[in-house]
C-alpha positions in Angstrom: 41.9 59.3 53.9 42.8 59.3 57.5 43.1 62.5 59.6 46.7 63.6 60.1 47.1 66.5 62.4 46.2 68.1 65.6 42.8 69.0 66.8 40.9 70.6 69.7 37.2 71.1 69.2 36.0 74.6 69.7 39.5 76.2 69.9 40.8 78.1 67.0 44.4 78.0 68.4 44.6 74.3 67.4 46.0 74.0 63.9 44.6 71.2 61.8 46.4 69.6 58.9 45.4 66.8 56.5 47.6 65.0 53.9 46.0 64.9 50.5 47.3 62.1 48.2 47.8 64.4 45.3 48.2 68.0 46.7 50.2 67.2 49.8 49.6 69.1 53.1 46.4 71.0 53.6 45.7 73.3 56.5 42.3 74.2 58.0 41.0 77.6 57.1 37.6 77.5 58.8 34.9 75.2 60.1 31.9 75.1 57.7 29.4 72.7 59.4 29.3 69.8 61.7 32.0 67.4 60.3 32.9 69.7 57.4 35.8 72.1 57.3 37.4 74.3 54.7 41.1 73.4 53.9 43.6 75.0 51.6 46.9 73.7 50.1 49.8 74.6 52.3 52.4 74.6 49.5 52.2 75.3 45.8 49.2 77.0 44.2 46.1 77.9 46.3 43.5 75.2 46.0 40.6 75.0 48.4 38.7 72.0 49.5 35.5 71.3 51.5 36.6 68.3 53.6 34.1 66.0 55.2 35.6 63.7 57.9 33.9 60.3 58.1 34.7 57.2 60.2 36.4 55.6 57.2 38.4 58.6 56.1 37.8 62.0 54.5 36.1 63.2 51.3 37.5 66.2 49.4 35.5 68.5 47.2 37.5 71.2 45.3 35.7 74.6 45.5 36.4 78.0 43.8 38.3 80.7 45.7 35.2 82.9 46.0 33.2 80.0 47.6 36.0 79.4 50.0 36.2 83.0 50.9 32.4 83.0 51.5 32.7 80.1 53.9 35.6 81.8 55.7 33.6 85.1 56.0 30.6 83.2 57.5 33.0 81.7 60.1 34.3 85.2 60.9 30.7 86.3 61.5 30.1 83.3 63.8 33.3 83.9 65.7 32.4 87.5 66.6 29.8 86.0 69.0 32.5 84.0 70.8 34.5 87.0 71.8 37.3 89.2 70.5 40.2 86.8 71.2 38.7 83.9 69.1 37.6 86.4 66.4 41.0 87.9 66.3 42.7 84.5 65.7 40.2 83.6 62.9 40.7 87.1 61.4 44.4 86.6 61.3 44.1 83.3 59.5 41.5 84.8 57.1 43.9 87.7 56.3 46.9 85.3 55.8 44.8 83.1 53.5 42.8 85.6 51.4 44.6 89.0 51.5 
């Protein structure tokens, strides 16, 4: 599936969205690893995906809420090292998603 959204590597202020064929719009919750990000459904019930972007599209792996929260918490810990402004933006997204 092609990437549909905005992107700016290394900047949390850039929102990223993907269009899933079944679940509709997904928004990026946190980076997980190189080429892998955590996404959640934008509308309807909260479903979380590990998304791997590849040259030919994207692969989607549904993961449980607690696994998604764990990945987002790891991202928060990493973002603390990048300064309070970046950490604050990731914290706000974390709170909106999980609290």
